[in-house]
C-alpha positions, 0 to 999 in steps of 0.5 A, a space after each residue: 399596514 396602510 389601506 391603499 385601496 383606491 387612495 390616491 398617492 403621489 410619489 416625488 422622484 422617478 428613479 430607483 426607489 421611486 418607481 419601485 415604490 410606485 409598483 408596490 402601491 399600484 399592486 396594492 391597489 392605490 391610485 399612484 402619480 409620480 412626479 420628478 423634476 429631471 428631464 424625461 431624457 435623464 430618467 427614460 429607463 424608469 419611465 418606460 417602466 412606469 408606462 408599461 405598468 399604467 402609472 400616471 407621471 410628470 417630468 420637468 417640473 412638480 404640477 399642482 397635480 402632486 397634491 391631489 393625494 392623501 399621502 406623499 411618498 418621497 425618494 432618498 434624493 428628495 431633500 426634506 427641506 425642499 419647497 415640494 415637501 414643505 408645501 405638502 406638509 403645509 397643506 395637511 398631506 402626510 409625507 413618508 419616505 420610501 423606506 417607511 412605505 416598504 416597512 409597512 409591508 415587511 413580514 421579516 425582522 429588519 437589521 437597519 445600518 446607518 452612520 456618516 461612513 461605513 454604511 455600504 460596507 457594513 451592510 454588505 459584510 453583514 450580508 456576506 456572514 449571512 451567506 456564509 451561515 446559509 440564512 435566508 436574507 435580502 441586502 437593500 435600502 440605500 445600498 442600490 436596491 430599493 427596500 420596496 422592490 424586494 419586500 414582497 420576496 421576504 417571509 418572517 423566516 427571512 431577515 431584510 439587512 437595510 442600509 439606511 440614510 439620514 434622508 430616508 430616516 427624516 420621514 419615517 413614522 412606524 419604522 421600527 428595526 429589530 436591530 439598528 446599527 449606528 457606525 458614526 456621525 460626523 459632519 456630512 450633508 449639512 446642506 440639507 440640514 441648515 448647516 446644523 450638526 444637531 439637526 443632521 444627528 437627530 436625524 441619524 438618531 431616528 433609527 432607534 426612535 420606535 425601538 423597544 425593549 425586546 430590540 437592540 442598538 449596536 453602537 460605536 461608543 468611541 463616537 462622542 456624538 453617538 454616545 450622547 444620543 444613545 442614552 434616549 434609546 428604549 431598547 438593549 444597547 450593545 457598544 463596540 470600540 477600538 479604543 477601549 476594552 469593554 466588558 460588554 460588546 465587542 472590541 479590539 485586543 491589540 495586545 494579541 491582535 484579536 477581535 473580542 466579543 465580551 459578555 461580562 466575564 466571558 470573552 470570545 475571540 473572533 478572528 485575528 485582525 490581520 485575517 480580516 479581508 478589509 483593511 484600515 482602522 474604519 474597517 475594524 469598526 464596521 467589522 465590529 458592528 457586523 459581528 455584533 449583529 451576527 451574534 444577535 441573529 445566532 450566527 456561529 463564530 465560525 461562519 462570521 470568522 469565515 466571512 470576515 476573512 473572505 470579504 474583500 470590500 464593496 465596489 466604489 470604496 478603496 476599490 483596486 482598479 489596476 496597477 500600471 508601471 508600479 502605480 496603483 489606481 484606487 476608486 473611492 468615489 463613494 467617499 463623499 464627505 471628508 471623514 471618508 477621505 481622511 479614513 482613505 488617505 490613512 489606509 496607505 503608506 505609499 505617496 498618494 496623488 489625490 483626485 478631490 472635489 465634486 459638488 460641495 456639501 459644506 466641507 471643511 477641508 481643514 481637517 484633511 490639512 495634516 494628513 494630506 501633508 503627510 500622505 499626498 504628494 499632488 492634488 488634483 481638484 475636480 468639479 464645482 469645488 475645485 476653486 475652493 480646494 485650491 485655496 485650502 491646499 498647496 500643490 493643487 492642479 485643476 482638471 476640467 473634466 475626469 478624463 484630464 484628472 486621469 491624465 494629469 494623475 497619470 503623468 505625476 504618479 511615479 512607480 510605488 505611488 497610489 492614484 486615489 479618486 476620493 472626492 469628499 463630495 457629492 457627484 451631481 455636478 458632473 455625474 448622476 451619482 458616485 456609481 457613475 463617477 467611479 465607473 467613468 473613473 475606472 473606464 478611463 483608468 483601463 484605457 491608459 
């Protein structure tokens, strides 16, 4: 555990994770300073918390005071390749993520989930299974609840179910989950990894780098990138697949439409895939991962199947907002990369009016061409990437606001169609985050 008494520690980022880290450190006796590049008005609610707890901060720029510390803690929104992080490292200052900080004070076993897609759904589903089984747990991390804000409520008998991003993994030191989950690795956030899939993949693989023989890595063996990485793991590896019948792990028996857990000669049917509450091939992967986690934590098959049936998904992920005049409006604002949009499009049989765009992260939209041609009748391009999208696809209209996008969509859609917000991009051109984008979309749809 970190020795914090009177230690000078700087936190970069004064939003949810940064403020939670500051409060934890202050309580542990550290001398804390918080620096955020944003203007004060944008993060006013968080600054009030810092002020009321007598924690010093600055906004609008990073001053030299940032480097007057022995430890720098960075929020997930701070890129590892940012100048402030590079300067700190060059000056010999240790840099860790908020995830690493919270881990230092966590008495409970940790289940850590990462992947380019499906993290939030899988994390929430595991939480639902634990709730159904009556277990003591918290769900935290990249899902919207800072790990450092809940870590002090945990005991050795609790379980921390933590959604983890590559940004959080970039600056871990000793972080070691009891169970790690690798769902998939596809191009995402390449703008923050020098457009290198290799660097991005290495970042994701850090989730299991400190695990040892008594730990477990649950991984998608259908993913070729992951399959190459897992050979370096020192823990027990457990695969899952929708494509092949496994002798050990979990898979889909397509003949009988069952989700199966396999342990050598023994096979345990968990649930009919038609009874799983979340639909689509991507959610079969998420369900397989969640089932394996639950079994490693000794949850009964009955509790698992009940939870899988009851769980209906998470906000901003293929979320039905409402149906108007036979048109369904779906909020998939959390789809911030191309693969997420691909899975969203394949989840529906009806013609789609697709709202696509935002802050581009080095997206290759050509991967969507075949499925767009098959499923999408109209694309409404939004945000900074609108012109790039218009060059890539035919039948594109550009909207200059979410209001305009919703209005165009409602005019183009007819009964039986789906209006789908699935942006494939970050939200920071027009919105504070993907939740803000999704909520604005939902509010506009409700006014139609």
